[in-house]
N, C-alpha and C positions, 0 to 999 in steps of 0.2 A: 504494500500500500504506500503510495507516494503522498507527500504533504505538499499542498499547493503553496505557491509563493504568497498568496493572499493570507494563508494561515501562518506561514513563517513570519510574515511581516508584523504580526501581532506581538511577537516576542521581543523583549529587550535584547540588545546585542549579545550580552554574555549568555543569556538563556538560549538564544538561537545557535550560537557557536557550540554550546554544550550539546544541544540536540543533534546538530549536524555531525558532530564527532561520534556520538552514540550510534547514529544511523550508519556511518562509515564502518564502525566496529562491527555492527550487526551484519553488514554486507560481507565483511571479511569472514565472519563466523559462518555465514551461510555458504560461502565459497569453500571454506575449510571442511565443512560437513559434507558437501557434495564430493569433494576430492577424497575424503576418507571413506565415504560410502562406495565410491568407484573402486578404491583400492581393496576394500573388503570383498566386493563382488568378484574382482579379479583373483584375489587370493582363494576365494571359495571355489571358483572354477578350476584353478590350478590344483587345489587339493583334491577335488573330485577326480580330475583327469589322472593325476599321479597315483591315487589310490586304485583307480580302475585298472591301470596298467599293472600295478603290483599284484592285484587280485587275479588278473588274467594269467600272469606268469606262475603264480602259486597254484593255479588250477590245472596247469599242464601236467602230463604224465610224468612219473618219477624220472629224474635225470635229464629232462628236456629243458633247454633254455634257448631262447630265440637267437641270441648272438653266439651260441656255442658251436665249436667244430664238431662234426659227427662223431669223430673218435672220442673227443672229450665227453660228448653226451653219453656214449656207451659206458665209459668209466664212471660218470656221475650216477648213472642208473644203478650200477653195482654197489655204489657207496651211498645210496639215497638215505638209508636209515640213519647214517652218521651225519650226513650233510644237510638233512632237511631243516633242522632248526637254524643252522648257520645261514642257509639260503633265505629262509623266511626273515631272519633278522636283517640280512643285507638288503632285501627288497623292501622291507618296511621302514628302513632308515629315511629314505626320501619322503615317505608318507608322513612320518612323525614330524619331519622338518616342515613339510607343507602345512600340517595341522598347527604347528607352533606359529607359523607366519599368519595363518588365518586367525588364530586367537589374538595375536598382536594387532592385526588389522581391525578386528571386531572391537577390541578395547579402545583403539584410537577412534573408531567411528562413534562409540558410546561417549567418549570424552568430548568429541566435536559436537555431538547432539546436545550434550549438557551445556556446552558453551553457547550454542545457538539458542537454546531454550532460555538462557539467562537474559536474553533481550526481548522476551515475550511482553514485558511491561510497555514496550514501545507501541504496541497495538492500542493500549488504552490512551496513550498520549496522542496518537494519530486521530483516534475517534474524538477525543476532547477538543483538539485544535480544529478539526473539521466542523464540529458543531459551533465552536466559537466563531469561526469564519462565516458560517451560514446564518446563525441567529444573532450574532453580535455579542460583545463582551466589553466591559469597561477597560480602561487603560491598564496595562500590565507593567508593573515595576519589578526590577530584579530584587530579590529578597533571599539572602542566604545566611541563616543563623550560624553562629560559631559552633564548631563541633563540640561534643561533650568532653568534659575534662576527664579523660581516661587514657590508659595506655593499651587497653584491650578493646579495640573497636568492634571486633566480631562478637565478643561477649556482651558489649553494650547494645549491639544490634539485636541480639537474641533477647535481651531483657525488654527492649522496646517492643519487639514482636509479641512477646507474651502479654504485655499490657494492651497491645492492639487487639489481640485475641479476646482479652477480657472485655474490651470496649464493644467488640462484635456481639459478645454474649449479652452485654447490657442493652445494646440496641434491640436485639431479638426479644429480650425480656420486656422492654417498653412496647415493642410492636405487638406482642401478644398479651399485654396487660389487660385485665378486665376493666370495664368502665365502672365508676362508682354506682352504688345502688340508686342513689337519688337521680342520677342521669338516666339510668335504665328505666326507672319508674316514670319519670317525666315523659320520656319518649313513648313508652307504652301507653300511658294515659292519653297522650295526644293522638295516637293512632286509634285508640278505643273511642275517644270522643268524636273523631272524624267519621268513623263508621256509624256510630250511634246517630250522629246528626243526619246522615243520609237516610237512616231508617225511621226517623221520628215522624209519626203520622201527623197530618194536618186535618183539622175539622173545618169543613167548608159549610159555614153557617147559612149561606144563601142557597144551598142545594135544595131543590124541590123534588128531586126524584133520585132513586138509587141511594147508595150509601154516601153519607156526608164525609166519610173517611177514606173510602176506596181501599179497604184493607185487602180485598181479594186481588186487586191489581198489584199491590205491594208484595204479595206473597206468592206470586206466580212467575214463571219464566215464559216470556212471550217469544214467538217465532215470527220472522219476517223474511219473505223471499228476497233474494239478492241475485241480480243478473250481472255478471261481469263479462263485458264484450260479447262475443258470440257463443260463449259457453252456456251449458244448461244451467238453469237457476238452482241456487242452493239456499239453504235456510240459515239465517243469522239469529242467534239467541240474544235476548236482552232480559234484564232483571236478575235478581239474585235469590229468587225463591223465598224471600222474606228473611234472609240471613241478617241484613242490616237492621230490620225491624226487631228481630229477637235480640240482637246486641243492644239496641236501645232499651228494650223491655227489661233486660237482665244486666244492665250496665254495671250496677253496683256489685252484684254477685261476681261478675266476671272480673271486675277490678280487684275485689278482695281475694279471689282465688289466685289469679296470676300475680297479684301484688305479693302474696305470700311466697310464691315460687321465686320471684325476683329477690325478695329479702333473704332467701336461702342460697342464692347464687354465690359462688366463690368470690372472695374479695381480697385475697392475698395479693399485694402489689398493685392494687387498683390505682388508676391514674385518670384524671379528667383529661379532656382534649387539650386544654391549656398546659397542664402538667406534662402530658405526653410530648407535645411539640417542644416544650422547653427542654425535656430530657434528650430529645433528638438533637436539638441545636447544641446543647452542652457536649454531647458525645461527639458530634461532628467536629466541633471546634477543637476538642482535646485530641481527637484522632489526627487532624491536620497538623496540630502542634507537634505531636509525637513523630509523625512521618517526616516533618521538616528536620527534626533532630536526627532521625534515622538516616536521612539522605546526607546530612552533614557528616555523620560517622562514616558512611560509605565513601564519600569523597575524600575524607581524611585518610582512610585506610588505603585507598588507591594511590594517594600521594606517597605512602610508605611502601608501595609495591604489593599490598595485600588486596585480594579481590573478595568483595562481599556481594553475592548475587542479590539483585533487587527483586522484590516480590512482584508477581504478575499483576496484582491489583494495586500497585503503588499509585498514590495520588499524583496525577500529572503536575499539579501545582508544586508539590514538594520536589519532584525530580527536576523540573525545569527551573526551580527556585524563583517563582513568580508569585506576586499577589496583586489582586485587583484593587485599584485605587480610584 
């Protein structure tokens, strides 16, 4: 995925230079992985071919070798019982060497894959910048906090990541927190009263014929033919068979019954909407703060020649060292 010039232009000079350097490193890692993968496939083919040739020779009649003189083959046949193990060992030596080369190539390919995977965080940065370019964003300033005061940046990075994991748990807890009983009850009663209002009967005092309340109409389901285009007519249903009327009639009993159920609902960790949003905002702010410190530790470690892989879900603002102003 390429980043447009429009998106890159949003970044401060230092942040842009850092991103471009990371993208070049990723490109090199991708090239290294492809080369390592090609070498592994070549080593795999060579190993298979060498082993097939060795198996073919081992399967030949006793004393027979492809490159042997006929007289030598006769002698080898007489001594086959003594020479079989030596012949097999000699033929399998190139096979074992080919297997070792394949193992080395496979290990190199795995290391190259891990190095390539270490740049997966760039996908999130590319997506974030693309959205910023499409939908707009405030002016971005370069902001790089000082690295933590420690001599062991990898250990500090692990400590920060444990705290980030705890923040993820806190976010999920807030996301799944129950609403307070008072809020549940208010919303339920609003729903109940809305249904009851629909079913409340009206007395038509000026009616001179039929029911002044029209209770029969309120408690039935009416059908009405509907013709759509050139299709055959179908029936549309209207009315609720008196459901709203009976809700109006038994409003207090329903409120008491369901109100008791609401009162018994779990309330551990309950949060109002305002409290929940505040918890989200607090968690997000703390997470970004920690990620900025984590990035500072990664950069400081790189300056010392130590590589700390960035997380795939690293915040683009932390990696790019930017803040919106």
